[in-house]
N, C-alpha and C positions, 0 to 999 in steps of 0.2 A: 210350590211350598207343598211337602208330603201331607194328604191327609190322614196319615196311620195314627190310629192312636199311640200314645206314649204309654212307655210301660206302667205307670201308674194307673193308666185308662185300663186296661186289661185286666179280666180276672183273671188272679193267681193262682197257680195249684204247685204247692209243694212239690220238690224233685224227692226223687227215692232217697230214703234215710239209710244211712251204713248199714243199720242193722237190717233193714228189708234187701238190700245187696248181698250181703250175708247169707242171707236165707235163700235167695234163688238159686248163691254158687253150689252151696250145700246141696240142696234139692236136686238141683239139675246135675250136680256130679253121681249122685247115688242113685239116680234116675239109668244113667248114660252106663253107670258101672253094672244097675241090675241085668238092664237090656243086653250086656255084654255075655254075662254068665249066663243066661236064660239061652243064648242064641242057639241054635243047631239040636238041643237037646232038652228041649224045656221040659217035657213030662217027667224024666226021671229026676231034674233038678229041681221042678216044683214038690217032689213026692221027698226029697232029700229036705226040701227047705221045711215041707211041712211036718217032718219027723222033731226037726231042730226046733220049730216054734211051739210042738207038744210039749218039749222040755223047757223051753224059755218062754214059757206063754206069759207071765208079769213082763218082760221087757217088751213084747210083742206089744201089750194093750199102752206101755206107755209110748212107742211109738207112732200109736192109733193117735194118741191124743195130741202129740205135738204135729203130725200132720194135720189136723183138724184147725189146731190153733193158726197154722202156718196160711189156712184158707183166704186167711184175709190180706194176706201179703202176695197172694198169686194172681196178676193181673197179665194172662198169657191168652188172652180169646182170640187173640187176631190168627194165631194162630191153631193151638190148640185143638181148639173145637171144630172147626172146619178139617183138620188133619185126621181125628178122629172117627169123623163122619164117612172120610174118604175109604178108611182102613175097616170100619164094619162092612159097609159097601163089597170092598173088595175080597174080605173074608168070608161074605154071604153067596157071593158071585163064584168061589172058588168053590165051595162046600157045593153048589147045587151042579158045578161041572164034576164034580164026582172025585176031588180031589180029598186024600184021605184025611181024616180029621186031626189025625195027630202031628200031619206035616203042616197043617196050617195052622195050628195052636204055637208049633216050634217056631214059627217066625211071626205071626200076628203079636206075641204076648212081649216078646222081644221088643219089637218095631214101637209097640205102645209106647213102652219105658222109654226106649230111645227117642220118639218124639217129644213125649213131655220134657225129657233131661235137654234137648237142645233149645226148645222153644224158654225153659227159664232160664240157660244159660247165655242165647240171645236176647232176653228183654232185660235183661240186669244193666240200667242206665238208659235204657230207651224211651222215646216220647210215646211208648205203648203204656207206660204207665199212670200217663196224665189224660187216658180216654177216658171218657163218660159212659162207654159201655161197657156191660158184663156179660159174659155168655158162659155158661158153668160153671161160674167162679163168685166170688164176695169181694165187695171193693168199695172205697172210699174216696171222693174227691172235695176238694174245699174251694170255693171263691173266696177271696178276702180282698178284692181292688172292687171297683165301677165296672157292671156289663156291659159289654157292649154289645151285644148280639144276642140271639135267641137260645135258651141254654136247652140240650137236648139228652138227657138221659135214658139210657135204655136198658132193658135185662133181658137178657132170654135163658131161661133154666137157670137163673142165679138172680144177682142182688146187688143195686147198688146204691149207696149212701151219699147224698148229696148235703152238703154242709153250708148254708148260708147265712149264718148268723153271725158272721164276721164281713159279710159284703155290706159298703155303706149305699147300694142303691145301685142305678143305672145311671152310666156316664151322660145322657142327655137329659136327665130327671123325669122320662116318661115311667110306665109299668113295666115291671121285669116280667119277661115271656118263659113260659117253663112247657116243654113238651116231653114229658115223658111218657115212653113206651116200655108196656111189659108183656111178655108172652111166658107164660107159664114162672112168672119171675117178679121182683119186689123192689121198687123204687120209692124209696124213704128220703124225704125233704126236710132237713132242720133250719127253722125259719125263724128269726127274730119275734117276738110276742106284739110287736106293734106292728106288723107288715099288715097291709090289707088284703084278705084272701078273696080270689074269685075263681073258683073251680068250672070249669067245661068237662060235662060227663061225656057226650054225644056220641065220643070213640069209642067209650070203654063198653065190652060186652063179655060178660060173665066175668068180671074184674070189679074188685073190692077196692070203694073209694074210701079212707081215713080221712078226715079232715077234721079240726077242731071248732068249724062253724060258726063258730061266736067271733066277729071282728071288733078290734077297739075302738072306743069311743072317739069322737071327731076329736080330740083336745090330743088326744094319743097316736093320730098316727100316722106315718112317717113315709114308707113306701108301699107302692102299689104291686102284688104279685098277682100275674093271670097262669092259673094252669089248663092245660088243653090235653085231657088224659088221653092217651089212646093203649087199648090193650087187649088181650083175650085169657083169660083164666090166669090171671095174675091177681096184685096187691101193689096199689098205689097210698101212698100215707103221706100226711103231713104232721109234723110235729113243733109246737110253738117252743121257746125256750131263748132264754138269756143269749 
């Protein structure tokens, strides 16, 4: 007889909605086209783009606004952040070895755009969107079923928002245990107002902890929540709500 929990006992995370999938396709395609356009003659084509932006700057502001709104859709930390770190290291080593800066720019800038575009396209419909880790991006996860394991949201130079307001509690009736980890990032937990909260701060260094502080009365208590904060130079916050 299998001991695996049933689907109803697992913490359920919503799949990618069609709007998010479309956003990833469009943004990924635009980055791929941009990388191909700049490849090999980046400085001259950047100058051309700059002249065009000088004439059409209102449209550039609109594009910038759209990009900022789309940040909440991008969950590409599994490939994008490590790839950018490697690319920065390669560029630095190339410059230090005496390679001309123009040649480095001609390849580095297009590769950044191509890397971002490929990552976005690959991430469409993948399980990466269910990750509780955010690196260099902002994201949101939601648990609506009984919890069967320790929850580990992580934010590195980014933000992750964990919505537990639709979670009925732990499958075995015990306390829900959360280990948030932040490194120059922010983890936010939205919990029901009747949950009993215990915050352990021993692992947080130079990290701001924001929690409601006051637990409900004995008659109103429902689920126990234990939070073990771990972080450096970040923020961990808890908000109560219905």
